[in-house]
C-alpha positions in Angstrom: 113.1 112.7 54.3 115.8 112.9 51.6 118.1 110.3 50.1 120.9 111.4 47.7 120.4 109.1 44.7 119.4 109.6 41.1 115.8 108.4 40.7 115.5 105.3 38.5 113.0 105.5 35.7 110.5 102.8 34.9 112.2 102.3 31.5 115.5 101.5 33.2 113.8 99.2 35.8 112.1 96.7 33.5 113.0 94.5 30.6 109.7 94.4 28.6 106.8 93.9 31.0 108.0 91.3 33.5 111.7 91.2 34.1 113.7 93.5 36.4 117.0 94.7 35.0 120.3 94.2 36.8 120.4 98.0 37.2 117.0 97.9 39.0 118.2 95.1 41.3 121.3 97.1 42.3 119.2 100.3 42.6 116.7 98.5 45.0 119.5 97.2 47.1 121.2 100.6 47.3 118.0 102.5 48.2 117.0 99.9 50.8 120.3 100.4 52.6 119.9 104.2 52.5 116.4 104.3 53.9 116.3 104.8 57.7 114.3 102.6 60.1 111.1 104.4 60.8 107.6 103.5 61.9 104.9 103.9 59.3 101.3 104.6 60.4 98.4 102.6 59.3 97.0 103.4 55.9 95.4 104.9 53.8 98.3 107.1 52.9 99.2 110.3 51.0 102.7 110.2 49.4 104.5 113.5 49.0 107.5 113.1 46.8 110.0 115.3 45.0 112.6 114.1 42.5 115.8 116.0 41.8 116.5 115.1 38.1 119.7 116.2 36.3 118.1 115.6 32.9 115.5 118.1 31.9 113.9 115.4 29.7 113.1 113.2 32.8 109.4 112.5 33.1 108.0 113.0 36.6 106.1 109.8 36.6 109.0 107.6 35.6 110.5 107.8 39.1 107.3 106.9 40.9 106.9 103.1 40.5 110.4 102.0 41.4 110.6 104.1 44.6 107.0 103.2 45.7 107.8 99.5 45.3 111.0 100.0 47.3 109.3 102.0 50.1 106.6 99.2 50.2 109.3 96.6 50.6 111.3 98.4 53.3 108.4 99.6 55.4 106.1 96.6 54.9 102.9 98.3 53.7 100.8 97.6 50.7 101.1 100.3 48.0 97.4 99.9 47.2 97.0 101.9 50.5 98.4 105.0 48.8 95.3 106.9 47.9 96.9 110.3 47.1 100.2 111.3 45.6 101.7 114.8 45.5 104.7 114.7 43.2 107.0 117.3 41.7 110.4 117.5 40.0 113.3 119.8 40.2 116.1 120.2 37.7 119.5 119.8 39.5 123.1 119.6 38.4 124.4 116.1 37.4 125.6 114.4 40.6 123.1 116.3 42.8 120.1 114.0 42.1 117.8 113.1 45.0 114.5 111.7 46.1 112.7 113.5 49.0 109.5 111.9 50.3 107.0 111.7 53.1 104.3 109.1 53.7 101.4 110.6 55.7 98.3 108.9 57.1 95.1 110.2 55.5 92.4 111.3 57.9 
């Protein structure tokens, strides 16, 4: 599955340790509207995710927490059920950022 949006980093998502930024609230709202209605199997899960970052300086792990929290909210599963993550990043041109993901049931 792919949604065409620049991944939000953890640094942009939080003020200090506890407060979401306005940018993160807008990002959450936008991503929730972009995600399709699908059925999610029972956990435990393996998350396969790819980020298309336009900045070569973007850390792979910075995009993980915000999108996992949003997926959890949309599809009503507990992220503690994600037991495995396969993550990668690609360098893309500015304006071509994306997040591609799949949530699989672990055997």
